[in-house]
Every structure is written in structure tokens, then in C-alpha cells.
N, C-alpha and C positions, 0 to 999 in steps of 0.2 A: 813367821813360818812361810811367808811368801804367797804364791799364787794358788788360786783354785784351779786345778788341772783336771781336764777330762780326756779320756782316750776313746776314740771313736772307730770301731771296726767298719771299714768301707773300702770297697774295691774301686779301681779306676773306672770300671764300667758303671758302677753305681754313682760315682761322681758325675759322670756324663748323664745318666738317665734321670737322676734326681735333681740335678743342678744345672750343669753347663748347657745341656741341649735345650733347656726350657727358657733360657734368657732372652733369645731373640724374639720368640713369640710373645713373651710377657712384655717386652719393650714396646710391642705393637698393641698391647692391651688384650691379647688372647690368653685366657687362663684355662682353656679347655684341656690342653695336654696335661698341665699340672694336676688338674682335678681328676683326670682319668688315671694318672699315675698314683695319686694318693688314694683314690677309691679302690683301685686294684690291690693296693697294699693293705686295705682294710682300716685305713686311718680314721680315727674319730673325727666327726665334723668340726669339733672345736679346734683340733690341731690342723685340720685342712685349712681353716681360716687363718690360723697363725702361719702356716706354711705359705699360703697364698700371699699374705701381707708382706712377709719377709722377702719372698722371691720377687714381688713387684718392686720392692725397694732395691733389691740387689740388681735388678735389670737396669736400673738407672745409674749404676756405678760408673763414673767416668774412667776411661782407660788409664788415666794418670794416677788414680788412687792406689794406695799400697795394698798388695794382695793379702798380706797377713791380717790386716784389720778390716778387710772387706770380704772378698770372695772366700778366703780361707776360713775366716771366722763363721761366715754365714753357712758355709758347707758343713762345718761341724754341728751347727745348730740343726740344720736340715737332717743330717744323719740321725740325730736323736729323735726326730719325728717318726722314723722308720724302724729303728733297731735299738737294741740295748747299747748303752755306753757306760763308762766307768770313771768314777771320781776318786781323786786323791788330793791331798793338800801338800803343795810345795815341791813335789818331786816330779821331774819330767825327763824324758829321753834327751831333750835339748840340753838341759842342765847337766845331765850325767855325761854327755859327750864332751862337755867342756872340761870335766875333771878326768874322764877316762877316754882318751882319744880312740881306743880300740872300738868304741861304740859307733864311730863314724862310718864303719863299713856297712852298717845296717840301715843307714839313712839314705833315702831315695831323693835325688835332686828334683826340686819342683819343676825345673826347666825341662826335664825329661818327660813329664806327664801332663803338663798344662796345655789346653788347646790354644790354637793360634789366636792372638789378640789379647790373651791374658798374660800380663807381665809377672814373672816370678818375683818373690821377695828379694830385696837387696841384701838383707841379712838372713842368715840361716838360723832357725830356731825361734824360741819365744823371746820377745824383747819388751812386751808391754801387756797391759790388761786388755781383755776383749780382743784376742788375736789368735791366729793359728800358729802352731809351731812346726815341727818336722813331720814328715810322712815316711812310714816304712811300708814298702810295697809288700804284696802277698808273698813274694819270694823271700824278701828280707825278714818278714815275720817268721816264716818257717825256718830260715837259717838261724835266726836268733834263738828260737826255741830249741832247735837241735844243739846249738852250741851251749846253751844253758845246761842242757842235760849231759853233754859230753865233753865240755871244755871247762876245766877247773878255774882257769883265769877269768873267763866270762861269768861263770856262776858266782864267784867270789866278788867280782866287781858289781854285778847287779844287786846281790844281797847286801853288800856294804853300802851302796848308795841309796837304794830304795828302802832298806830296812823293813819295817812292818808293812809299808806300802807295796812291797814286792809281790805279795799275794794278789793284790788287785791288778798290778801290771800283768802278771802271768795269766790271770783270768781273761784279761782283755786280749792278750796275745793268742791264747788258746781259742777264744771265741773267733777271732779273726782267721786263724789258721783253719779251723773247722769249716768255715764258710768261704775259704779261698779269698779272703779280703786282706787289705792292708790295714794299717793303723795310723790314724790322724790324731795329733794332740792339739789341744786348744786351752785357752785360759778363759775363765769366767762365763762359760756356757751355763754352768751351775755354780751358784754362790751359796755356800753353806754357812749357816749360823750355828756354830758348834755347841753353844750353850742352850739352844732351843731349836732343835732340828726341824720343828714344824714351821719355822720361819725361813727355811731354805727356799730359794727361788731358782728358776731356770728360764732361760730364753727358749728352751726346747720343751720336750715332754719329760717332766720329772719322773713320771711313772716308769719310764724306760731306763732310768739311771740306777745302776747297781749301788746298793746302800753301804757296802762294807767300808769303803773309804771314808764316808761321812762319820760312821761310828768310831773309826780309828782316830779321826781328827777330834771328835768329841772327847775321847778318852785322854788324848794328849793335852787338850786345852784344860780339862778339869784337873789333871795332874799338875799343870803349870800354875793354875790358880791356887791349888792346895799348897804347893811349895812356897808361893809368894806369901800366902797368909801365915804360914809357919815362920817364914823369915821375918815377918813384921810383928809376929806374936799377937795376932788378932784373936 
């Protein structure tokens, strides 16, 4: 069934405030701005420590390292310390755009929003585990939601590709739209164990992760096991 996917509502301003603007200070050993940002957001001390540790590591990322497996992935983790994010198994805007080129109009090129000195990914979309995928700007989020409601072709494409996971995508998009944020996708920020959800792990704050997608994954996994058992006549 592929990757563990998460959708992270985050604006370009939040990318800067929570991530990019802190890197220089952290590279010099100054954690005061990060701690002030986290405390102002009411972050739990446990997650402030996780945030600090991740950002200190991120600040040491060489410029030559790939964006999608470094800054892009770290940024998705960081968003989850601050706000709600959404899990699904196997379906992503990246993958949908490969099957339905009409989705490309909603994808914002990384080169248009990354600060100077941060190289954009060489390939667009999800290419491996523990990486970021595409980003939909706040404007593109609103456009996609509007088209989903008013454009039959878009609605049918989204429903056909995402199937039961579509409800989770729409929740993520509506969350982003209500907060004038864009939507970032990533792999393996949250890793779900479908047969025992208590064993689910997260690099971010699992308490901030919407649970619907995990329950959908569990339902599908149980159905697959049941079918396998029937086929083997256990």
C-alpha cells in the first residue's frame, strides 16, 4: 500500500518563522529565538526539546544536501509540533499528479518560495521515504477546494484517486484554507502500525495528528488479512 503520508497545513510565513529564520542563529549555538517561538505557541516542554534538537541538527545541513530529505522533511516535522496534521496511507498529491496531469496546476514550485541559499529539489514530488513532497500555496489550496466543489472533472479525479482517503485530504485542505495556509506533504513523519495503533510512532507530536486516516488504514489492513485467510482456508 506504499508510503505513510502526512499533510501539513503551513503558510510560507510560518515556514520562515518556525524554520528558516532560525537556522543561522542555531548554527551559532543560539537557541533563544527558537525557545521564544515555541513558548509563545504554548508548546509542551517535551516537544520544545524535540523541536530544539531537530533544529540544531537541521542547522548543520550542508548546502549540497537534497532539500526533500533534509529541510523539506524537517519542516514537515516542525509543523506538527505547532499545529494539526493529517495522515493517510499510500495516497499523495504527488502521486495523483502523475496519473492526473490536471492536478499540476495546484502545485507550487519550490523554487518560487524557498529562501536564498536553499536549493530546491531536483525532482518534484515524493521519491523516497522520510522526505517532503509537493507544496500547495494558500492560493492553490483555495483554488483546489473551489474547483472540487464546482468542477466535475476535478471532483471525479480526486474522488477516484484518493477514494476513502479523500475525506482526510479535504479536511487538511479546509484546515489550511481556514487559516490561510498552504499544504505540505511528506512521508514517514508518522509511521502507523495498522494492526496495533498503539505502536504508531511519530518524529513530530503524535497528539497533533488527525486519527481518521490511521483508522482507515487499519480497516483496509484487516480486510486484506481476512481475505488472505479465506483464500488459504485457515
